[in-house]
C-alpha positions in Angstrom: -0.9 3.1 -23.5 -1.1 -0.5 -24.9 -4.3 -0.3 -27.1 -6.4 -3.4 -25.5 -9.8 -3.3 -24.8 -9.2 -4.0 -21.0 -6.8 -0.6 -21.2 -9.6 1.2 -18.9 -9.2 -1.2 -16.5 -5.3 -0.7 -16.2 -3.8 -3.5 -18.7 -0.6 -2.8 -19.8 1.8 -4.5 -22.3 3.4 -5.8 -19.1 0.5 -8.2 -18.7 0.2 -8.9 -22.3 3.8 -10.4 -22.5 2.8 -13.3 -20.0 -0.7 -14.3 -21.9 0.3 -17.1 -24.1 -1.2 -16.6 -27.7 -1.3 -20.1 -28.6 -3.1 -21.4 -25.2 -5.4 -24.7 -26.1 -8.3 -23.6 -24.3 -9.8 -19.8 -24.6 -9.1 -17.7 -21.5 -11.3 -14.7 -19.8 -9.0 -12.0 -19.0 -10.4 -10.7 -15.4 -9.0 -8.2 -12.8 -10.2 -9.0 -9.2 -12.3 -6.4 -7.9 -13.2 -7.4 -4.4 -13.6 -10.6 -2.2 -16.8 -11.3 -0.3 -16.1 -14.5 1.5 -17.4 -17.5 -0.5 -17.0 -15.5 -3.9 -15.0 -13.1 -5.5 -16.2 -10.2 -7.8 -14.0 -9.9 -10.9 -14.3 -7.2 -13.8 -13.7 -7.7 -17.6 -14.8 -7.2 -20.9 -18.1 -8.5 -19.9 -18.5 -6.4 -17.0 -18.6 -7.5 -13.3 -19.6 -11.0 -12.1 -18.9 -13.5 -9.2 -17.1 -16.8 -8.9 -16.5 -19.0 -6.3 -13.6 -18.4 -4.3 -12.2 -21.9 -4.8 -12.1 -21.2 -8.7 -10.1 -17.6 -8.2 -7.6 -19.3 -5.8 -7.1 -22.1 -8.2 -3.9 -20.4 -9.7 -2.7 -18.9 -6.0 -3.3 -16.4 -3.2 -5.0 -13.4 -5.1 -5.5 -9.7 -3.9 -7.5 -6.7 -5.2 -6.1 -5.4 -8.6 -4.9 -8.9 -9.3 -5.2 -10.0 -13.2 -6.5 -13.7 -13.7 -7.0 -15.9 -16.8 -10.0 -17.6 -16.2 -10.7 -21.0 -18.1 -13.9 -20.2 -20.5 -15.9 -23.6 -19.4 -15.6 -23.7 -15.9 -14.7 -19.9 -15.1 -11.6 -21.5 -12.8 -8.5 -19.5 -12.9 -5.4 -21.2 -14.8 -2.8 -18.5 -13.9 -2.5 -15.3 -11.7 -0.3 -12.8 -14.2 2.8 -11.5 -12.3 2.5 -8.4 -10.6 3.8 -4.8 -11.4 3.5 -3.8 -7.9 2.4 -4.7 -4.5 1.5 -2.4 -2.0 1.6 -4.1 1.1 2.4 -3.5 5.0 3.0 -5.5 8.2 0.2 -7.8 9.4 -1.2 -6.4 12.8 0.1 -8.0 15.9 3.1 -9.8 16.3 2.8 -11.6 12.9 5.8 -10.5 10.9 4.5 -11.7 7.4 3.4 -9.0 4.9 -0.4 -8.3 4.4 -1.0 -7.1 0.9 -3.4 -4.2 0.4 -3.7 -4.1 -3.2 -1.8 -5.3 -6.4 -0.6 -3.8 -9.7 -1.1 0.0 -8.3 0.5 3.2 -10.3 -0.5 5.6 -7.9 -1.4 5.9 -4.1 -3.3 8.6 -2.7 -2.4 9.2 1.0 -5.4 10.7 2.2 -4.9 12.6 5.8 -7.1 15.6 7.0 -6.9 19.1 8.4 -7.9 18.1 11.9 -6.5 16.1 14.6 -5.7 13.2 12.0 -3.0 15.3 10.6 0.5 13.7 11.4 3.8 13.9 9.6 5.0 10.7 11.2 2.0 8.6 9.7 2.6 10.2 6.3 6.3 9.3 6.2 5.3 5.7 6.9 2.8 5.6 4.2 5.6 7.0 1.9 7.7 4.1 2.9 5.2 1.9 2.1 4.6 3.4 -1.8 8.4 3.9 -2.1 9.1 0.0 -1.1 6.4 -1.1 -3.7 7.7 1.5 -6.6 4.2 3.1 -6.4 4.1 7.1 -7.1 2.7 8.8 -3.8 0.5 12.0 -3.7 -0.9 13.3 -0.3 -4.0 14.6 -0.3 -5.1 16.5 2.8 -8.9 16.8 2.6 -11.2 18.9 5.0 -9.4 22.1 3.7 -12.6 24.1 4.2 -11.8 23.8 8.1 -10.1 27.0 7.7 -6.8 25.9 9.6 -3.2 27.3 8.4 -2.7 25.4 4.9 0.3 27.5 4.1 2.1 25.9 7.1 0.7 22.4 6.7 1.7 22.5 3.1 5.0 23.3 3.6 5.7 20.7 6.7 4.3 18.2 4.3 6.5 19.1 1.3 9.6 18.8 3.1 9.2 15.2 3.8 10.6 14.4 0.4 12.2 15.9 -2.2 9.6 16.4 -5.1 6.3 15.1 -2.9 2.7 16.6 -4.2 1.1 17.8 -1.6 -3.0 19.0 -2.8 -5.4 20.4 -0.3 -9.1 20.3 -1.1 -12.5 19.7 0.0 -13.2 15.8 -0.7 -17.2 16.8 -1.0 -16.4 19.2 -4.1 -15.8 17.7 -7.3 -14.2 20.9 -8.6 -11.6 20.8 -6.1 -10.8 17.1 -6.4 -10.5 17.7 -10.1 -7.0 18.8 -9.3 -6.4 14.9 -8.9 -7.5 14.1 -12.7 -4.0 13.9 -14.2 -3.4 10.8 -12.4 -6.9 9.2 -12.7 -6.9 8.4 -16.6 -7.2 5.2 -18.6 -4.9 2.6 -17.8 -3.8 3.9 -14.6 -4.9 2.1 -11.1 -5.0 4.4 -7.9 -5.4 3.5 -4.7 -6.8 5.4 -1.4 -5.2 4.7 2.3 -5.3 6.7 5.2 -7.2 6.4 9.0 -10.9 6.2 9.3 -13.0 9.5 8.8 -10.3 11.4 7.0 -12.8 11.5 3.8 -11.3 8.6 1.5 -15.1 7.3 0.7 -16.0 11.1 0.1 -13.1 11.4 -2.0 -13.9 8.1 -3.8 -17.3 9.3 -4.6 -16.5 12.9 -6.0 -13.7 11.0 -8.4 -16.9 9.3 -9.7 -16.4 5.8 -8.0 -20.0 3.9 -7.0 -22.0 5.7 -4.3 -19.8 4.4 -1.1 -21.3 4.8 2.3 -19.6 7.7 4.2 -19.9 8.4 7.9 -19.2 11.4 10.3 -16.0 11.7 12.3 -16.1 11.8 16.3 -16.0 15.5 17.8 -14.1 14.8 20.7 -11.0 13.2 19.4 -11.5 13.8 15.3 -11.3 10.3 14.5 -13.6 8.5 12.3 -15.7 5.1 12.2 -14.6 2.6 9.4 -17.5 3.3 6.8 -15.1 1.2 4.2 -15.3 -2.5 5.2 -13.6 -4.3 2.8 -11.2 -3.3 0.1 -12.8 -2.6 -3.8 -11.8 -1.8 -7.3 -14.0 0.8 -9.0 -13.9 2.2 -12.6 -13.9 5.6 -12.9 -15.7 7.7 -15.5 -12.4 9.0 -16.5 -10.9 5.7 -17.5 -8.7 5.0 -14.4 -9.6 2.5 -11.9 -9.4 3.3 -8.2 -9.0 0.7 -5.1 -11.0 2.0 -1.8 -9.2 0.3 1.4 -10.7 0.2 5.0 -9.3 2.8 7.1 -5.9 1.8 8.6 -5.4 3.1 12.7 -1.8 1.9 13.0 0.7 1.6 10.0 3.1 -1.0 10.6 5.9 -1.4 8.3 7.3 -4.4 6.6 11.1 -4.8 6.5 11.8 -2.2 4.3 15.2 -0.9 5.5 16.1 0.7 2.1 13.1 2.7 1.5 13.1 4.0 5.4 16.5 5.7 4.4 14.8 7.0 0.9 12.2 8.9 2.7 14.8 10.0 5.3 17.7 10.6 2.8 17.9 14.2 4.6 18.7 12.3 7.8 21.0 9.8 6.0 23.1 12.3 4.4 23.7 14.6 7.6 24.6 11.0 9.3 27.0 10.4 7.2 28.8 13.8 7.7 28.9 13.4 11.1 32.6 13.4 12.5 32.7 9.9 14.0 31.0 6.7 11.9 29.6 5.8 15.7 27.9 9.2 16.4 24.6 8.7 18.4 23.5 12.1 17.5 23.1 13.1 21.1 25.6 16.0 21.7 28.8 13.9 20.3 31.5 16.3 19.3 31.2 17.0 15.2 27.8 15.6 14.9 26.0 17.1 11.8 22.7 16.2 12.7 22.8 18.2 15.6 24.8 21.2 14.2 21.6 21.2 11.5 19.1 21.1 14.0 20.5 24.0 15.7 20.9 25.8 12.6 16.9 25.2 11.8 18.1 23.1 8.8 16.4 19.7 10.4 13.6 19.6 12.8 14.2 17.3 15.6 11.0 15.5 14.9 12.4 14.2 12.0 15.6 12.7 13.5 13.2 11.1 16.4 10.9 9.6 13.8 13.7 8.0 11.6 15.7 6.6 14.7 12.3 5.1 15.8 11.7 3.3 12.5 15.4 2.1 12.5 14.5 0.4 15.9 11.3 -1.2 14.5 13.2 -2.4 11.7 15.6 -4.4 13.7 13.1 -5.7 15.7 10.9 -6.9 12.4 14.4 -8.2 11.1 15.0 -10.5 14.4 11.4 -11.4 14.6 11.6 -12.7 11.0 14.7 -14.6 11.6 13.1 -16.1 15.0 9.8 -16.9 12.8 12.2 -18.7 9.9 14.3 -20.6 12.5 11.2 -22.0 13.9 9.8 -23.0 10.6 13.2 -25.0 9.9 13.5 -26.6 13.3 9.7 -27.4 12.3 10.3 -28.9 9.1 13.8 -30.9 10.4 11.8 -32.7 13.1 8.9 -33.5 10.5 11.6 -35.3 8.3 13.4 -37.0 11.0 9.9 -38.5 12.1 9.9 -39.6 8.7 12.8 -41.0 8.3 12.3 -42.9 11.4 8.9 -44.1 10.5 10.8 -45.4 6.8 13.6 -47.1 8.7 11.1 -49.0 10.9 9.6 -50.9 8.0 12.8 -51.7 6.4 13.4 -55.3 6.7 15.9 -56.6 9.0 
């Protein structure tokens, strides 16, 4: 790892190479820790401190995990360093724009639990987000003490993607959580994502983050309430940093067709082996997908999930194209109005 005083916060050679050593004014290097309305909490060699949000935004939009260069005199951001990775999802509702979850993350712990929250389709969506960002995914299944058939759940989760690491543990037990220590080392940045009530904050506390509030789940549906209300970065005793995120009820994907295909590479491979290129996989002659399902080599849920995501990706692409066309049309209208006003001022 690159030897630097900020190394424990995730500082790497990638960021060092963006800093001008001959800068005229001295700069303070900080990492965005959290956003609190009119103020932004940052962390650097001098510890954590707050700066006005307008100071942080002076160098452009920011996200938790970003690195900023602050002017030493007025603590105003002069540069937001380029990002090594951006973990993002589609904004809720009809908005087709991406919503950043965190920046400069190395590993994402996809947290679910052994109760009603355990959903292979939801885990697949989180895997797609991680692969789209180029971040290493680790599935962490909490509440392992509830006595469910962990062997079957582990098998199902591991089959989602070749080489996927799946860890089962009791998030309340620091000894059990130690299995995650190999990712929580100096210079590494980890993000927690998952639904409410799966034990993200409890897991963060057991890993050594600040004392985060935790809450109980509802017995009637196994779902939890939001205990983490905003994203925040925490320095771990092991030397790594952890980004805790609010629970996500619905995982909406941005445009990421290639990553969808990567996560479902088994389905894509079978589709390429169908006799006809326009096979609908609904009982068509020579369908390799249906043959694999009949032979218990592929579960039908996997096919259904992939096809659903394909439809979503197509709908997202149409929505994005329509928004861009509206923006182009608005720009043309504005230019026309300016030209018309200019012509009206010209002497006749």
